[in-house]
N, C-alpha and C positions, 0 to 999 in steps of 0.2 A: 293862577293864575287867573284871566281872564276873556270869556269866551265872547267875541265878535260875530256880529250878525249882518249878515248884509244885503241891501232888495236886488234887484237887479233892477237897470235906469230902466225908463222912461218917459216921452217928452213928458208924456204929465208929472212925474212920479219922481223929481232927480234921488239919486240911488242916496240911503241914509243909511246909515253906519250903527247901531243899536248893542250900545254894549254892561252885554248884564252882569258884577263881581260874581263869584264863585269862593266857596270855604278850602280857607290851608289845607291842608294835607296835616294828618293825626300823626302825634311822636310813631306811630306803625306803620306810617306811610302808609296809611287804610282814608283816600277820604276821608271828609267827616260826617260825611251826609250817605258811608257807607257801614261805619261800627254802629254795632251792632244797640246799643240803644238806638240811637236815632230812623235804626229799620222799624222798630212798633211806632213811630211818629207820624202822623198823617204826615203823605209829603206835600211839597208844594204845587200847587197851579197856577199854570199856566195856560190861557182859551188862544189854542192858533194863530187865531184872528190879530193876535197884537205883535204877533210873526208877522206872518204873511203880509198881514193887510189885504188888499183887491188884487195882489202877485202873486203868479201862480207855486211859485220858486223864492228860496233865502240862501246865500248863501253862510254855512260858520262858518265861524276859524276855531278852532281846539287845540292848541300849542301852535305846533307848524302844518297841519293840513287841513286840504277843506274841506267839506262836507254840502252836497247840497240836498234843505228838505224842499219837496214840493207837494203836491196835494192832489189824485186825479181826479177823470170823472166823476168817475167815482164815493167822491169827499170819501179813500183811503188816502195815508201818508205814506213817502216811501222819502228815506236818508236813505244816501249813497257817497261815494267817497266820489 
């Protein structure tokens, strides 16, 4: 499965798509990053600025669904479907 991130179009920043590879589900049908042995490991860290850039929101595609990740004026993140 691949998660695609879409940045909104703007006259100064044409829309671009970032593709992030994800892991293959384990035999137990649980994603590898949720396996008990992986829970004790330090998770990968992604700076929100690398996702949002100068844009107020990005669209995140996960399977057949699209979500909007946006930052509020108070620097809070909101993920909506």
